[in-house]
N, C-alpha and C positions, 0 to 999 in steps of 0.2 A: 569314416563314419561322420555324419553331420546331423545338425538339427534339421527337422523337416522344413522349417521356414527359412532356410539358408538363403541369404541374399549375397550373391557374388558371381564371379565368372562362371559361365555354364556353356559347355560345348555339347551340342546335340548331334548324335549319329545313330545310324542303324547298324547293328551287328548281325551277322548271319545266324547266330545261335540265340538270338533274342527275339521275342514276339512284339517288342515295344521299342519306341524311340528311347535310346539310352542317353542320360544326361551325365556329363562328367564335369566335376568341379575342380579338378586339378590335373596337371600333366601326368602325375603318377597314376591316378585312377584311369586316365585315358590309355596310357601305355600298357597297364596291366590288363585292361579290357582287350586290347589287341592281342596280347599274349594268350589270354583265355580263348579268344575267338579262333586263333590259329591252332590251338591244342586239339588234336584228333581224339583225345580221351574225354573231352567235354561235350555233353549232349545239349545242355541248355544253360543260358546265363540270364539272371535277373539282376538288374542294376538298381541301386538305391531302394532297398526293400524296407518299408516302414515297419517299425517294431510296435505292435499293438499296445495301446495304453501308455505309450511314452512319446516324447517329443523328438525321437531320434530315428535315423534310418541307417541300415548297414549298406556298405558299398556293393558287395557281390554275394549273391546266393546262387550257387552253381550245382548242376547235376551232372555227374559223370555218366558215361554210357552203361556202366554196370549198376546204376541206380543210386550210388552213394551221393550224398548231398554234403556240400561244404560251404563255409562262410569265409570271406576274406575282407579285411578292413585295410584300407590304404591310408598310411600315415607317414608324413615326412619325418625322417629320423630326428630332426631338430625339435619336433613337438612331443616326442615320446615322454619327456620328463615333466611336461606341463600338467598341473592338476586336473584341468578340464578334460584334456585328452585321456588321461588315465581313467577319469570318471566315465567318459563315454565308452571307452573300450571295455571297462568292467560291466557296464550295463548291457552292451552287446553280447559279450561272452556269456554272462549269466542268463540272458534272455534265450539265447540259442541252446544252451545246455538244458534249460528247463523245457525246451521244445524238442529235446532228443537229438540235437545235432552236436556231436562232439568234435568234429573236424572244423575247428575254428582257428584262424591265423591272422597275422598282421603282415602286410606287405609294406616295406619301407623303400625309400629311394636307394638304399644300400643293399638290402637283401630281403628275403622272405622268411618270416618266422612262423612256425607252426606250433600251436599250443593244443595239446590233446590231454584230456583228463582221463 
């Protein structure tokens, strides 16, 4: 999760399951995109989805072949205790819960965490 006007490193690539050029702002985000792209259960991937009426964007909004939608936020494990990171993750989680998406999770450089309500 990042602010919309993020100024930093950006890798641009095309994924087979995305209709747009994907922008990756970290190695973690890029590697997870490759994992999603190679997953046969994933139908479509949207990268860096803007959250309406906020200054933030979520890393991945994905649709499975069965129609289920899920959100994944990529965060380096060392940043998980930082107040700004916690604030951004709370905004994302609450935004997507309010839009009916309960399958929300965090991807770290150590493991993948899934939070369901």
